[in-house]
N, C-alpha and C positions, 0 to 999 in steps of 0.2 A: 578665814576663808582660805582653804587649801585648793590648791589648782593642780591638776594632774601634768604629767609630763607632755602628754599628747597637746594639752590644750596650750601648754608654752610654746611647744614649736609650732603649733598653727598660728598663733598670734604673732610669734617673731617671723613667720613666713609673710603674714598679711601685712606686718610693718616694712619688711622689705619689697614686697610688691608694690605698695603705697610710696615709698621712696623712689621706686625705679619709675613710677608713673609721674611723680611729682617733678622729678629731674628731667624727664622729657618735656613734660609742659613747660616748665621753667626755661629750659634752652629754647623752646619755641617762641616763648614770649619775648624772650631778649633779643630774638632774631626779629620777630614781627610783631612790633610794638603797636598794637591797636587795642580799641576798646573790648573787641570782641574776645581777645585773648587775654585781656585783664581780667573778666570776668569768669573764663574758664581757670586761669591761672589762680584766681581767688578761692574758688570753690575747692580744687586740688590741695591748696595750701591749708584750708581746713581740716580737709581730710587728714593730712600730713600730720598737722599740729596735733590734732585730736589722736592720732595714733601713738605720737611719742609721748603724750602726756598720760596715756593711759597704760603704757608699757610698765612703769614701774610698779604697779599693782602685782607683776609677776615675780619680781625680785624680792619684795618686803612685805611681810605681813601688815606692818605698821602703816604703811601707805594704804589709804581707803579714800577712794573718790567718793566725793558726795553725789554724784549723778546717779539717777537711778535709770532703768532702761527708757523710760520717756525722755530724759534728759540727753541721753546718747542718740535716740531717734530724731530728736529735734536739732542735733548739731548736723546730722547726717542730713535732713531736710534742707537745711540752710545752706549747706555746700552743694546739693544737687540743685538747688534753685539758682545759685551761682552759675554753676554749669549749663543749666538750662537757658539762662539768659544770655550766657556767651553763645550758645548754638543758635538760637533763635534771632540773635542781634544781627540786622542787616536792613 
């Protein structure tokens, strides 16, 4: 699987953006410890871990994720459900 330079830049940019959002949410969770923030924190943590796990695909051709497109969508759906539960909690 050969990735172009533009794909590498876009994916690294998305990981940086995810890291930035996750750091804001984690600081908010540590300041306001509630169940609502725990759900939101968990959703963003899933996004962050997923972004970090898929990053080595860009560096090495030997590293191949066994997830197909549906697996990635399922991970995103689970993260969004946690965020939605946090938003609707009250």
